[in-house]
N, C-alpha and C positions, 0 to 999 in steps of 0.2 A: 389466844394461841397463834392465830393467823398473823396478827400484827407483829408478834415476836419473830416469826419466821421471815417476814419481809421488812423488818425495821432497819436493817443495815445492808450495805452492799458487800457481798462476799469479796474477799481479797485473795482467795486461793484459786489459782488456775489448776486444772487437772492436766493430765497428759494426753487427752483425747482432742484431736483437731476439732475446731468449732463447727466445721461443716457437718459433722456427725450429729450435732444437736438437731439440725433442720432436716437431715436425712431421716432421723427418728420421727420427726413430725410428719414427714411425707409418708413413712411406713405406717404410722398410726392412722393416717387418713385412708390408707389402702385397706386397713383392717377394720376400722370402726367408724360408725357415724350414728350417734345417738339422736334420733329424731323424736324422742319422747316429748310431748307437750305437757308443761306443768311449771308452776312457780318454783323458784329456787327455795328449797327448804321443805316443800311438800313431800309426803311419803310416796314412794313409788315401789311397787313390787317388781320382782325380776320378770314376771310374766307380762307386766305392763311396759317394759322397756322395748322400744322400737329400734331395731338395728337396720340402718339404711345402707349398709355396706356388706358385701360378702366377707365373712371372717376367714378369708383365705388370702395368702400372699400371691395374688394373681394380677395385680396392677389394674383392677377395674377402675380405680381413680384416674388412671392415665388413658385407658382405652374406652371407657364407657361401655356401650353395647356394641362396639365395633363399627366399621364403616357402613354397614347396612342399617343398624338400629340407631346410630348417632352420626349421620353423614356430616353434620355441621362441624365436627372436630377434624375432618380430614380434607385433604386437597384433591385426592384422586383415587380414593378407595384403598390407598396404601400408606401414604405419608400423613403424619399429623401436622396440623397447621402450626406455624410459628408467627410471632409478631415482629414489629419493627419499632425501635425506640424513637424518641422524639429528639430531633436536632435542637441544639441551643444556638440559634442564630448562626454566626460565623465561628462560634466558639468550639462546637463539637458537631460532627455530622450525625445523621441517623444511622443506626446499625441494624441490618437485617438479621433476624434469628436470635436476638438477644432480649426479647421480651415475650411474654405470653401473648397469644392472639387475643384480640379484644373485640367485643360485639359493639358496633357503632350505636345501636339503638338501645342498649341496656348498659347499666353501670356494673358490668361483670366481665371477667375474663372468659374466653370461649374454651373452657375446659370442663371435664365431667364433674369435678369436685371443686367448688368455689372456695373451700377452706384452704386450698393450695395457693390462694392469692390473699391470705389474711396477713402475711408479712412478706417483705421482699426476699428474705433468705429462703423461705420455703418455695416461693414463686420461682426463683432462679434455679432451685433444685428440680422442680417440676419441669422447667424448661430444659435442663440437662437431660432428663429422661426422654423428653420429646426428641431431642437431638440424637440420643442413643438409638431410639427406635428407628428414626429415619435413616441413620447410617447402617443399621442392621438390615434394613430392607435391601440394601445394595449387595448383601452377602448371600441372599437366598437364590435358589435356582429359578430361572425365568419360567413363567407359566401364567395362568389366569390370575387376575388381581386378588381374588378371594383366597386362592391357594397360597400365593406369595405372602399375603398379609398374615395368615395363620402360621406359616412357617416362621416369619419374622417375630410374631408375638411369642411363639413358643421359645424361640432362642432368647428373646429379651427377658421373659419371665424366669427362665431357668438360670440365666446368668445373674439376674437380680437375686434369686434365692441363694445361689452359691455365694455371692458377695455378702449377703446378710448372715449366712451360716458361718463363713470363715473369716470375715473381716469386721462387720458391724457388731455381731453378738459378742465375740470375745473381748471387745473393747468395753462393753457396758456390763457384762456378766462374767463372773468367775469362769475362766476358760475350762476348768475341770468339770463344772456343772454342764456347760455346753457339750463338752466331749461325751460325758456320761449319757445325756439325754439323746444325742444323735447316734450314739453307739448302741445303747441298751434300751432305749425307748422311754416312754413316759410312765411315771408311777403315781402321779397326782391327778391328772386331768385327762378324761376320755382315753383311758388306758387300752380299751379293746373295742373301738368302734366297728360297726359292721361295714363291709365293703360298700362303697358308694355313699355312705352317710356324710352329709355336709358337716363341717366343723361348726361348733358353737363358739360364742364369745363370752368367757367367764368375766363377771364384773370385777373379780379380784384383779384381773389384768387391766381392763379398760378404765376402771374408776380409781385404781391405786397403783399397781406395779408399773404400768407403762407411762405413768405421769412423772417418771424419773427425769425426763428431759427438761421439765420446768426448772430443775435445780441446775442444769447445765447452761442456761441462758445467761449471756453476758449483758451488762448494761450498755456497753459501747464496743464497737468493733473498728479495727483498721480495715475499712471496707474496700477501698481502692485508693488510687493516688489523689483523688479529690477529697475523700473523706477519710483522712489518715489521722494517726495519733489520737485515736478514740473518737474521731469525727463522725463515725457511723453509729450514732446513738440509737438505742433500741427503739425509742418512740419514732424516729425517722424511718426505721425499717417497717414499722407499722404504717406510718404515714404514706409511704410510697407503695401502696397496695390498694386494691379496690374494696375488699371486704372490710378492712379496718381503717382505711385511709381515704385519700383523695383521688386515686386514679379512676377515671370513668372509662366507658367504652371508647369514647373519642379522645381520651387523654392517656396516651401510652406512657411507658416509663421514660423519664428524661435520660438522655444518653450518659450523663455523668453519674448515674446510679447503677450502672452495670456492675455485676459482681466481678471481683478479681479472685478466681477460684484458687489461685496459688496461695492466697492468704488464709484459705479455709481448709485446705487439704495439703498434706505433705507429699509432694510428688517425688521427693528424694527416695521414698519407699519403693517407687517404681523405677529406680535407676535414672531419674531425670533431675539431677542437681541443677541443670540449667533453668528449671522451673521453680527453684527454691527462692524464697524471699528472706531478707535478713530477719533474725529472730525477733527483733523489735517490731517488725511489721506483721508477724504471724499471729493468728488468733487461735488460742486453745480454748476449749469449753471450760466453764467453771466445773469444779469438782462435784461429783455426785454426792451430795450430803443434805443436811436438813436446812440449808439456807437457800433463799430465793433472792435474786437481785431486787432492790427496792422499787424500780419502775413497775414491777409486776404487782405492786400493791394498788395500782391505778390503771387498769387495762382500758384501752379504747373500747367503747360500747360495741362496735362492729365485730370485735373479736369474740364476743359471746352472743351475737345475734340480735343486738339491740341497736336502735337508732339514736338514743340519747343516754347520757349518764344515768345510773340508777339513783333513786332518791336517797338511799343509804349508801354512802361511799364504800362501806365495807363490802358491798356486793360486787364491787369492781376489783377486789383483792383476789388474786388467783389462788393463794393458799386457802383463803376462806371458802372460795367456790369449790375447791377440791375436797375440803373437809366436810362441807355441807352436803356435797354430792354423795360422799360415802355414807353419811348419816341417812340421807333420803332413801338409799337402797338397802339400808340395814346391813352394811358390809361387815363381815367378820373382823374381829380385832386381830392385831398382829400375834397375840398370844394364842388365839384360837387356831390361826393358820399354822403357827409353828408346831402346835400339837398335831394337826392334821398331816403336816409334811414330815413329822418325825425329826425335827431339828431342835437343837438346844435353844430355848428362848433367851432373849436379851434380859439382863438383870435390870432391876429398877435404876441402879446407878448409871448403867449404860444408856438407858432410855432418857434419863434426865440430863446427863452431861455429855454423852458420846465420847469422842476422843479429845475433846477440848477445842476442836477446830470448827464445829458446827454450832447450832443453836443451844444455848444453855437454858433449860426449862426450870431450873431450880428457883427462879424468881417468881414463878406462878403461884397463885393462891394454893393453900394446902389441899383443898378439895380437888382442884384441877390437877395437882401433882399426883394425888392418889388415883384419880380416874385415869390419868395418862399412863401410870406405871402398871396398873392392873388390867386396863383395856385400851391399849394404844391404838389410835386410828391406823389402819393398815398402811396408808400412804406414808405417814410419818415413820412407822416402824421399819418399812422397807428402805427408806432413805437413811435411817440411822444405821441399819445393817450395812449399807454400802459405805457410809462414812467410816465405820469401824473396820472396813475391809479395804481401805486405800482407794475408795472411789469406784468400786465395782459391786454390782448386785451380788449377793450371796444368800445363803439360807433360804428364807421364804421367798424373797423377791427374785433371787436368781432362778429358783426352781420354777416359779410361775412364768416368768418371761421366757425361759428356754423351752418349757413344755408347750406354751401357746404358739411360739414360733414354729416348733416342730410339727404341731398339729395343723397349723395354718399352711405350711408347705405341703404336708401330706394330703390335705384336703383340696389343694388347688387342682384345676384341670390339668395343668402341666406341673409335674412335681419331681424334684430331685430326691425326695425321700422315697417315693414309690419307684423311682428309677435310679437306684443307688450307683449304677455304673456310668451314669452320665458324667461328662467332664466338660469344662468350659473350653471354647475354641478361640475366644477373643482376648485372652490375656497373654502374659509372657510365656506360660507353659500350661499344661493340661491340669495342673492342680491349683493354679493361682488365678483368681479374678477378684480384685479389690475395688473399692469405690474409686480410687485413683485410676485404676485401669478402665473402669467404665467412663470416667470423664475424659481420659486420654483418647479413647475410641470415639466418644461422642463429639469431641472438639478437634478430632483429626491430629491429636498430638501437638497442636500448634499453640505457641505462646500468644500469638495475636488473636486467637479465638478464646482461649482461657482467660485472657486479660486484654481485651481489645483497646483499653484506654492507655496502655503502656505505662512506663515508669517515669516519664518526664515530670519534673516538678510542676505542680498544677497551677500555682498562683504566683504572680509577681508582686505580691503585697504581703505584709507581715501583720500578725495580730498585735494589737497594742497591749503591752504588758503594764499592769497596774499593781501598785503596792502602797503601803502606808506612806502618806505624805502627798500622794497624787490628788488632783482635784479636777473639776470640769465635767462636761456632759457625759464622757464615757464612764466616769465614776458613778454618775447618776444612773446610767443604763445598768451598770453592775448592781447597784443597790435595788433597782426595781426588779431585776431578775432574782436577787436574793429574797426580796419580799414575796415574789411569786412562789418561792420555795418555803414560805412561812417563817422567814427570819424577821425578827422584830427590830427594825432599824428605820431611820429617817432617810429618805432619798434627797440628801442635801448637796450631793456632788463633792463631798469631802471624805477622803479615804483616811478616816481616823481609827482609833482603837476599837470602836464598836463594829465598824465595817470589817476590820482585819479579823476580829474574833469570829464574826459570821462566816467569813471566807474560810477560816481554819476549820470551823465546825462542818461546813459544807464539804470541804476536802476530806475530812475524816470520815464523814458519812459515805462518801463516794469511793473510799479505799484508794485514793491517790495521794501523792506527796503532800504532806501538811506543812506548808511554808508561808501561808498568808499572802502569797503572790499569785495574781491572776494572769496566767499565761494561756497558751493555746489549749492545753488539756482542760484546765478549769473552765475556761470560756465554753468549750464544746459541751461540757456536762451541764452548764447552766442554760443553754439555749432551749427554748420552748417554741414549737411550731405554732404560729398564729396566722390568722387569715380573717377575712371579712366575717363578722359575727362573733369573733372572739372578744372576751372582756377580761380585764384584770391587769395585774402589775406588769406582766411581760409586754402587753400592748402599750402601756405607758413608756416602757423602755424604748420600744420601736418609735413611738411618737416623739420622744426626746431626740432620737437620732435623726428622724426626718426633718425636724425643725432646724437642724444645722445647715440645711441646704434650701429651706423653704423661704421664698420672699414673703409669703403670707403664712405665718406659723399656724399650725393646726392645734386644737385643744389637746392638752395632755390629760385626758379624762379616762383612759383605760378602755374606751369603747372603739373597736375596730370597725368604723363605719365607712361610708363611701369616700369621705375626704382623706381618711388615713390610707385607704386602699389606693387611691389615685397618687398620693404622695409616695407610697411604696413603689408603685409602677414607674413613676418618674425617676425615683432613685435607682431602680434596677436598670432602666434604660440608660441612665447616665453612667452606670458602672459596667455596662456591656454584658449584663447577664440577663437570663430569661425574664421578661416582664410579665409575670403572672399574678402579681399582687399578693403572693403568699410569702410570708417570712419563714423560710426554711433554713437549712444549714448554710447554703451558699450565701443567701442574703444576710443572715446573721453575721457570718464571718466578715463580709464586706462592711457591715455596720460597725464593727469593732476593730477595723484594720486601717493601715495606712500604707501608701505606696513604698516599695523598697527603693532606697536611695542607692544608685549605682556606685560601686567602689567602696 
């Protein structure tokens, strides 16, 4: 079932800007941290679950225990630390305040929750909240540092809660459900807590309903001017982080990977059309439905707390991990939760087929189909509800998420639910404060801070386009990359019918134009980050390219050893890019490019 969910790349964008995918991950880390020790698949009771985060929307993932309890996160008892990006020789300068602070002695970002550095998008979101806090400090009345800090924190938390209630939640949940819960209260979860009771974290939320964001993840992003036209591939967003990738305490974010927030959020909503980008450059999230993009079938080990790939590749499949986790805690089925919530359950046909745009489960074995329609895993059930509701949670999922958010705000030290007359002061009016307003305040409303890399074309070279009839070493590189994607063909350097068919199949799997021509978009989907210690066909492709400029050719053996690393460093130096020995997106593009001929 998990393989069915992740076997193809979704080709349906929703109408939610892609930044909200990673805002949701940031919020999830504010609410939940499962610290339970146990093997994937072992039974765990609810009483055995260890919650490492306060289940309140209070930004403890940003503040930790405050300047007194966690002084390492602060500069002066008031402001949160920020980091500096890494300059790329004479190519790009370093930028202050555009990376997380990093600990020189450890391979970690200097933030309370290291999960917020497990991919670049959530790391840049965390950075935006650091900037927001630091700017809010300047709005509070002067006084002792401790007093000023608490005043700033209160303002930040309440503006954050308002944004979640009025902007984020109505995008992912049926707005009618959100309105009902915040007007009339909860009917399903902690309906009458005693005053002062801390909120709890229902497993129906943490293990199922709020894993909706996994469906919203794209496989590629138009990240900034350097990684455009799908060049910001998901595995690179994992790679340029510390938890899942290669950033260490002494290795900050390279300057060319700074986020262009204009491509992730629609600033025209805030009356700033000057911050809009062309539609072709803007990233919308994938629709909330039963499909997950196929790179999530092979997660980097660091994203789930391991240092090496699991022995069983299925254990790196995110859908599999979600389904097994639900089984481990004996989660109620979708039908059981529908009965508890008093909503009409989905029919067997709706569960198996949805609206025709998501996963079709009719091809499963009969026993699996019967189990699925009679006792649907809650995570799948909630995603199918959303799929049938135009990409927003409704029914069981909508009620769970809206009520948990309501209780998490109510139970926070600072709470707009308990203070219903509070209104935001940092937006365009006293009823409006959206995520775009938070970003505008955090980045001073300046285009050069929301997008410090600008819009100037990034490269004065062009990707080599390959099609049937081509031959030579670049075709051989293509064939090795296709072999790395498990296509059965010979790397002979001839673009014949077998190679064309493999390209077409790959393009179809990726949800991009199927024309058999390898241009910038297809190349960017094929690239695989390799470095010393890597093995396989992608390494062979690198070695083929390095030998085009090597006086003494290296072996094309698929083993990224010291000779290959040195060849890569020499190539990078010759191309005027950072010489780090890692073949990431910039180096790959140079490998398959040629200089632009003027005129």
